[in-house]
DSSP file (Angstrom, degrees, kcal/mol; ACC not computed):
  #  RESIDUE AA STRUCTURE BP1 BP2  ACC     N-H-->O    O-->H-N    N-H-->O    O-->H-N    TCO  KAPPA ALPHA  PHI   PSI    X-CA   Y-CA   Z-CA
    1    1 A M              0   0    0      0, 0.0    58,-0.6     0, 0.0     2,-0.3   0.000 360.0 360.0 360.0 139.1  -19.8  -13.7   14.3
    2    2 A K  E     -A   58   0A   0     24,-0.2     2,-0.4    56,-0.2    56,-0.2  -0.691 360.0-167.1 -91.7 142.6  -17.4  -10.7   14.3
    3    3 A T  E     -A   57   0A   0     54,-2.0    54,-3.5    -2,-0.3     2,-0.4  -0.967  11.0-140.5-127.2 145.8  -15.4   -9.7   11.2
    4    4 A Y  E     +AB  56  25A   0     21,-2.9    20,-3.4    -2,-0.4    21,-0.7  -0.874  21.5 178.3-113.1 140.3  -12.5   -7.3   11.1
    5    5 A Y  E     -AB  55  23A   0     50,-2.5    50,-2.5    -2,-0.4     2,-0.4  -0.932  25.0-149.3-135.8 154.5  -11.7   -4.7    8.5
    6    6 A V  E     -AB  54  22A   0     16,-2.2    16,-3.0    -2,-0.3     2,-0.4  -0.998  24.2-165.9-119.6 123.6   -9.3   -2.0    7.6
    7    7 A S  E     -AB  53  21A   0     46,-2.3    46,-2.4    -2,-0.4     2,-0.4  -0.902  11.8-139.1-112.7 140.7  -10.9    0.8    5.5
    8    8 A L  E     -AB  52  20A   0     12,-2.8    11,-2.3    -2,-0.4    12,-0.9  -0.837  22.2-173.5-100.6 133.1   -9.0    3.5    3.6
    9    9 A H  E     -AB  51  18A   0     42,-2.6    42,-2.1    -2,-0.4     2,-0.4  -0.958  10.3-165.0-130.1 144.7  -10.3    7.1    3.7
   10   10 A I  E     -AB  50  17A   0      7,-2.3     7,-2.7    -2,-0.4     2,-0.4  -0.985  26.4-117.0-129.3 140.8   -9.3   10.3    1.9
   11   11 A K  E     + B   0  16A   0     38,-2.8     5,-0.2    -2,-0.4    38,-0.0  -0.605  36.3 177.4 -78.7 131.1  -10.3   13.8    2.8
   12   12 A T  E >   - B   0  15A   0      3,-2.2     3,-1.6    -2,-0.4     0, 0.0  -0.737  48.5 -93.4-121.2 171.2  -12.4   15.6    0.2
   13   13 A P  T 3  S+     0   0    0      0, 0.0     3,-0.1     0, 0.0    -2,-0.0   0.752 127.8  43.3 -59.0 -22.2  -13.9   19.1    0.3
   14   14 A V  T 3  S-     0   0    0      1,-0.4     2,-0.3     0, 0.0    -3,-0.0   0.300 127.4 -77.6-107.3   9.0  -17.2   17.6    1.6
   15   15 A G  E <  S-B   12   0A   0     -3,-1.6    -3,-2.2     2,-0.0    -1,-0.4  -0.777  73.6 -26.9 127.6-171.2  -15.7   15.2    4.2
   16   16 A F  E     -B   11   0A   0     -2,-0.3     2,-0.4    -5,-0.2    -5,-0.2  -0.597  51.9-157.7 -83.6 139.3  -13.9   11.8    4.2
   17   17 A L  E     -B   10   0A   0     -7,-2.7    -7,-2.3    -2,-0.3     2,-0.5  -0.954  15.0-132.5-116.9 130.9  -14.6    9.3    1.5
   18   18 A T  E     +B    9   0A   0     -2,-0.4    -9,-0.2    -9,-0.2     3,-0.1  -0.727  30.8 168.7 -80.0 123.8  -14.0    5.6    1.9
   19   19 A Y  E     +     0   0A   0    -11,-2.3     2,-0.3    -2,-0.5   -10,-0.2   0.337  59.6  10.3-120.6   6.2  -12.1    4.4   -1.2
   20   20 A G  E     -B    8   0A   0    -12,-0.9   -12,-2.8     2,-0.0     2,-0.3  -0.942  53.8-165.7-175.1 157.0  -11.1    0.9   -0.2
   21   21 A S  E     -B    7   0A   0     -2,-0.3     2,-0.4   -14,-0.3   -14,-0.2  -0.987   5.5-158.4-153.1 141.7  -11.6   -1.8    2.4
   22   22 A F  E     -B    6   0A   0    -16,-3.0   -16,-2.2    -2,-0.3     2,-0.5  -0.986  15.5-139.8-122.7 128.9   -9.8   -5.0    3.3
   23   23 A E  E     -B    5   0A   0     -2,-0.4   -18,-0.3   -18,-0.2     3,-0.1  -0.770  14.5-173.2 -84.4 126.8  -11.4   -7.9    5.2
   24   24 A L  E     -     0   0A   0    -20,-3.4     3,-0.3    -2,-0.5     2,-0.2   0.383  41.0-115.6-101.2   2.1   -9.0   -9.3    7.8
   25   25 A G  E     -B    4   0A   0    -21,-0.7   -21,-2.9     1,-0.2    -1,-0.4  -0.543  35.2 -64.0 100.9-165.0  -11.1  -12.2    8.8
   26   26 A T  S    S+     0   0    0    -23,-0.2     2,-0.8    -2,-0.2   -24,-0.2   0.412  97.5  97.5-108.8  -2.7  -12.8  -13.3   12.1
   27   27 A D     >  -     0   0    0     -3,-0.3     4,-2.5     1,-0.2     5,-0.2  -0.805  54.5-164.8 -94.4 106.4   -9.8  -13.8   14.3
   28   28 A R  H  > S+     0   0    0     -2,-0.8     4,-2.7     1,-0.2     5,-0.2   0.869  87.3  54.2 -59.0 -39.4   -9.3  -10.7   16.4
   29   29 A K  H  > S+     0   0    0      2,-0.2     4,-2.2     1,-0.2    -1,-0.2   0.936 111.9  43.2 -63.9 -46.5   -5.8  -11.6   17.4
   30   30 A K  H  > S+     0   0    0      2,-0.2     4,-2.3     1,-0.2    -2,-0.2   0.914 114.8  49.9 -64.5 -43.2   -4.6  -12.1   13.8
   31   31 A A  H  X S+     0   0    0     -4,-2.5     4,-2.5     1,-0.2    -2,-0.2   0.910 112.0  48.2 -62.4 -42.4   -6.4   -8.9   12.6
   32   32 A T  H  X S+     0   0    0     -4,-2.7     4,-2.3    -5,-0.2    -1,-0.2   0.896 108.8  53.9 -65.5 -40.9   -4.8   -6.9   15.5
   33   33 A T  H  X S+     0   0    0     -4,-2.2     4,-0.8    -5,-0.2    -2,-0.2   0.920 110.8  46.2 -59.9 -44.4   -1.4   -8.3   14.7
   34   34 A I  H >X S+     0   0    0     -4,-2.3     3,-1.1     1,-0.2     4,-0.6   0.938 111.7  51.2 -62.8 -46.5   -1.7   -7.2   11.0
   35   35 A F  H >< S+     0   0    0     -4,-2.5     3,-1.2     1,-0.3    -2,-0.2   0.869 104.3  57.5 -61.2 -36.6   -3.0   -3.7   12.0
   36   36 A R  H 3< S+     0   0    0     -4,-2.3    -1,-0.3     1,-0.3    -2,-0.2   0.723 100.1  59.5 -67.3 -21.2   -0.1   -3.2   14.4
   37   37 A E  H << S+     0   0    0     -3,-1.1    -1,-0.3    -4,-0.8    -2,-0.2   0.695  85.8 105.8 -76.0 -19.1    2.3   -3.7   11.5
   38   38 A L  S << S-     0   0    0     -3,-1.2     2,-0.2    -4,-0.6    37,-0.1  -0.239  70.2-122.8 -71.6 150.6    0.8   -0.8    9.6
   39   39 A K        +     0   0    0     35,-0.4     2,-0.3    29,-0.1    -1,-0.1  -0.632  61.7  74.9 -91.4 148.2    2.6    2.6    9.3
   40   40 A G        -     0   0    0     -2,-0.2     2,-0.3    30,-0.1    30,-0.2  -0.872  65.6 -91.8 142.9-171.7    1.0    5.8   10.4
   41   41 A T  B     -C   69   0A   0     28,-2.2    28,-3.3    -2,-0.3    -2,-0.0  -0.963   9.8-138.0-138.7 152.8    0.3    7.8   13.6
   42   42 A D  S    S+     0   0    0     -2,-0.3     2,-0.3    26,-0.2    -1,-0.1   0.642  78.0 104.5 -77.5 -17.4   -2.6    8.2   16.0
   43   43 A E        -     0   0    0     26,-0.1     2,-0.4     1,-0.0    -2,-0.1  -0.518  64.7-145.3 -76.3 126.0   -1.9   12.0   16.0
   44   44 A I        +     0   0    0     -2,-0.3     2,-0.3    24,-0.0    -2,-0.1  -0.732  25.5 172.2 -88.9 137.2   -4.5   14.1   14.0
   45   45 A S    >   -     0   0    0     -2,-0.4     3,-1.7     1,-0.0     0, 0.0  -0.892  48.8-102.6-137.3 169.4   -3.1   17.1   12.3
   46   46 A E  T 3  S+     0   0    0     -2,-0.3    -1,-0.0     1,-0.3    -2,-0.0   0.808 122.2  54.7 -61.7 -28.6   -4.3   19.7    9.8
   47   47 A S  T 3  S+     0   0    0      2,-0.0     2,-1.1     1,-0.0    -1,-0.3   0.393  75.6 119.6 -87.7   3.4   -2.4   17.9    7.1
   48   48 A S    <   +     0   0    0     -3,-1.7     3,-0.1     1,-0.2    23,-0.1  -0.563  21.1 144.5 -73.1  99.4   -4.1   14.5    7.8
   49   49 A I        +     0   0    0     -2,-1.1   -38,-2.8    21,-0.4     2,-0.4   0.571  60.1  51.7-110.5 -13.7   -5.9   13.8    4.5
   50   50 A L  E     +AD  10  70A   0     20,-0.6    20,-2.6   -40,-0.2     2,-0.3  -0.982  63.3 162.1-126.1 133.2   -5.5   10.0    4.5
   51   51 A H  E     -AD   9  69A   0    -42,-2.1   -42,-2.6    -2,-0.4     2,-0.4  -0.994  27.4-139.2-147.8 159.9   -6.4    7.6    7.3
   52   52 A L  E     -AD   8  68A   0     16,-2.7    16,-2.2    -2,-0.3     2,-0.5  -0.934  14.4-153.3-113.3 136.6   -7.1    3.9    8.0
   53   53 A D  E     -AD   7  67A   0    -46,-2.4   -46,-2.3    -2,-0.4     2,-0.6  -0.952   3.2-153.7-109.1 129.3   -9.9    2.7   10.2
   54   54 A F  E     +AD   6  66A   0     12,-3.2    11,-3.0    -2,-0.5    12,-1.5  -0.921  29.5 179.6 -98.6 120.6   -9.6   -0.7   12.0
   55   55 A T  E     -AD   5  64A   0    -50,-2.5   -50,-2.5    -2,-0.6     2,-0.5  -0.946  29.9-147.3-131.8 142.0  -13.2   -1.8   12.6
   56   56 A E  E     -AD   4  63A   0      7,-2.6     7,-3.3    -2,-0.4     2,-0.6  -0.927  17.3-155.6-103.3 129.8  -15.0   -4.8   14.1
   57   57 A L  E     +AD   3  62A   0    -54,-3.5   -54,-2.0    -2,-0.5     2,-0.5  -0.930  16.1 175.5-109.6 118.0  -18.3   -5.6   12.4
   58   58 A E  E >  S-AD   2  61A   0      3,-2.3     3,-1.9    -2,-0.6   -56,-0.2  -0.975  71.1 -20.5-127.8 118.9  -20.7   -7.5   14.6
   59   59 A E  T 3  S-     0   0    0    -58,-0.6    -1,-0.1    -2,-0.5   -57,-0.1   0.875 127.8 -51.6  51.9  42.8  -24.2   -8.3   13.4
   60   60 A G  T 3  S+     0   0    0      1,-0.2    -1,-0.3    -3,-0.0    -3,-0.0   0.467 113.9 118.6  78.7   2.1  -23.9   -5.5   10.7
   61   61 A I  E <   - D   0  58A   0     -3,-1.9    -3,-2.3     2,-0.0     2,-0.4  -0.895  58.9-139.8-105.9 119.3  -22.9   -2.9   13.3
   62   62 A P  E     - D   0  57A   0      0, 0.0    -5,-0.2     0, 0.0    -7,-0.0  -0.602  15.6-168.6 -78.8 130.8  -19.4   -1.3   12.7
   63   63 A L  E     - D   0  56A   0     -7,-3.3    -7,-2.6    -2,-0.4    -2,-0.0  -0.941  19.0-134.3-119.8 106.5  -17.5   -0.8   16.0
   64   64 A P  E     + D   0  55A   0      0, 0.0    -9,-0.2     0, 0.0     3,-0.1  -0.327  27.2 173.5 -63.0 138.8  -14.3    1.4   15.5
   65   65 A I  E     -     0   0A   0    -11,-3.0     2,-0.3     1,-0.4   -10,-0.2   0.768  60.5 -15.6-108.5 -49.6  -11.2    0.0   17.2
   66   66 A Q  E     - D   0  54A   0    -12,-1.5   -12,-3.2     2,-0.0    -1,-0.4  -0.993  50.1-145.8-157.7 154.4   -8.4    2.4   16.0
   67   67 A V  E     - D   0  53A   0     -2,-0.3     2,-0.4   -14,-0.2   -14,-0.2  -0.981   8.6-164.2-125.6 138.7   -7.5    5.0   13.4
   68   68 A L  E     - D   0  52A   0    -16,-2.2   -16,-2.7    -2,-0.4     2,-0.4  -0.990  11.5-147.1-120.2 127.5   -4.1    5.6   11.8
   69   69 A H  E     -CD  41  51A   0    -28,-3.3   -28,-2.2    -2,-0.4     2,-0.3  -0.813  29.9-174.1 -92.5 134.4   -3.4    8.9    9.9
   70   70 A C  E     - D   0  50A   0    -20,-2.6   -20,-0.6    -2,-0.4   -21,-0.4  -0.860  28.3-126.6-133.5 157.5   -1.0    8.2    7.0
   71   71 A T     >  -     0   0    0     -2,-0.3     4,-2.3   -22,-0.1     5,-0.2  -0.478  45.1-101.7 -86.4 170.6    1.1    9.8    4.3
   72   72 A I  H  > S+     0   0    0      1,-0.2     4,-2.1     2,-0.2     5,-0.1   0.883 125.5  52.0 -64.4 -36.0    0.6    8.6    0.8
   73   73 A D  H  > S+     0   0    0      2,-0.2     4,-2.3     1,-0.2    -1,-0.2   0.895 109.0  49.7 -65.1 -39.4    3.8    6.6    1.1
   74   74 A E  H  > S+     0   0    0      2,-0.2     4,-2.8     1,-0.2   -35,-0.4   0.887 108.8  52.6 -66.6 -38.6    2.6    5.0    4.3
   75   75 A I  H  X S+     0   0    0     -4,-2.3     4,-2.5     2,-0.2     5,-0.2   0.931 109.3  49.8 -60.4 -45.1   -0.8    4.1    2.6
   76   76 A A  H  X S+     0   0    0     -4,-2.1     4,-1.8     1,-0.2    -2,-0.2   0.931 113.5  45.4 -60.7 -46.4    1.2    2.4   -0.2
   77   77 A E  H  X S+     0   0    0     -4,-2.3     4,-2.3     1,-0.2    -1,-0.2   0.886 111.5  53.0 -65.0 -38.7    3.3    0.4    2.3
   78   78 A N  H  X S+     0   0    0     -4,-2.8     4,-2.8     2,-0.2     5,-0.2   0.886 106.8  51.3 -65.9 -39.4    0.2   -0.5    4.3
   79   79 A V  H  X S+     0   0    0     -4,-2.5     4,-2.6     2,-0.2    -1,-0.2   0.909 110.6  50.2 -62.5 -40.3   -1.7   -1.9    1.3
   80   80 A R  H  X S+     0   0    0     -4,-1.8     4,-2.4    -5,-0.2    -2,-0.2   0.922 111.9  47.4 -62.5 -43.7    1.4   -4.0    0.5
   81   81 A I  H  X S+     0   0    0     -4,-2.3     4,-2.4     2,-0.2    -2,-0.2   0.936 113.7  46.2 -63.0 -47.8    1.5   -5.3    4.1
   82   82 A I  H  X S+     0   0    0     -4,-2.8     4,-2.8     1,-0.2     5,-0.3   0.920 113.0  50.3 -63.2 -43.2   -2.2   -6.1    4.2
   83   83 A T  H  X S+     0   0    0     -4,-2.6     4,-2.6    -5,-0.2    -1,-0.2   0.921 110.9  49.5 -60.5 -44.5   -2.0   -7.8    0.8
   84   84 A R  H  X S+     0   0    0     -4,-2.4     4,-2.4    -5,-0.2    -1,-0.2   0.930 113.3  45.6 -60.4 -46.3    0.9   -9.9    1.9
   85   85 A E  H  X S+     0   0    0     -4,-2.4     4,-2.3     2,-0.2    -2,-0.2   0.908 114.4  47.2 -67.1 -42.4   -0.8  -11.0    5.1
   86   86 A V  H  X S+     0   0    0     -4,-2.8     4,-2.6     2,-0.2     5,-0.2   0.919 111.9  51.7 -64.7 -42.2   -4.1  -11.8    3.4
   87   87 A F  H  X S+     0   0    0     -4,-2.6     4,-2.5    -5,-0.3    -2,-0.2   0.931 109.8  48.9 -59.2 -46.8   -2.2  -13.7    0.7
   88   88 A K  H  X S+     0   0    0     -4,-2.4     4,-1.9     1,-0.2    -1,-0.2   0.915 112.0  49.1 -59.8 -43.5   -0.3  -15.8    3.3
   89   89 A E  H  X S+     0   0    0     -4,-2.3     4,-1.6     1,-0.2    -1,-0.2   0.917 113.0  46.3 -63.8 -43.8   -3.6  -16.6    5.2
   90   90 A L  H  X S+     0   0    0     -4,-2.6     4,-1.2     1,-0.2    -1,-0.2   0.875 110.3  53.6 -66.9 -37.2   -5.3  -17.7    2.0
   91   91 A A  H  X S+     0   0    0     -4,-2.5     4,-0.5    -5,-0.2    -1,-0.2   0.872 108.3  50.5 -64.3 -37.3   -2.4  -19.8    0.9
   92   92 A L  H >< S+     0   0    0     -4,-1.9     3,-0.6     1,-0.2    -1,-0.2   0.852 106.9  54.6 -70.1 -34.3   -2.4  -21.6    4.3
   93   93 A K  H 3< S+     0   0    0     -4,-1.6    -1,-0.2     1,-0.2    -2,-0.2   0.791 104.2  54.3 -71.1 -26.2   -6.2  -22.3    4.0
   94   94 A T  H 3<        0   0    0     -4,-1.2    -1,-0.2     1,-0.2    -2,-0.2   0.614 360.0 360.0 -84.6 -10.8   -5.8  -24.0    0.6
   95   95 A E    <<        0   0    0     -3,-0.6    -1,-0.2    -4,-0.5    -2,-0.1   0.475 360.0 360.0 -83.1 360.0   -3.2  -26.5    1.8
């Protein structure tokens, strides 16, 4: 079974460090819809110190789908968006 994630990364002097991850579930369409709501750009620049990876995990193997480079304000907004969408999904499952 495939599972979809968004991972948060920050640039450090020794490379990028993963500092958070959100599981978006097993429905690719729903996960893609959430990721498309997120703020950021596909464009890499020298000032890109924060990025999000949208990843599909299949049988323990991560398969990258897309990367968004973000400002700190965009990261904050993206975490809010992801939390809202995960909350809505969980609320629907308990009904």
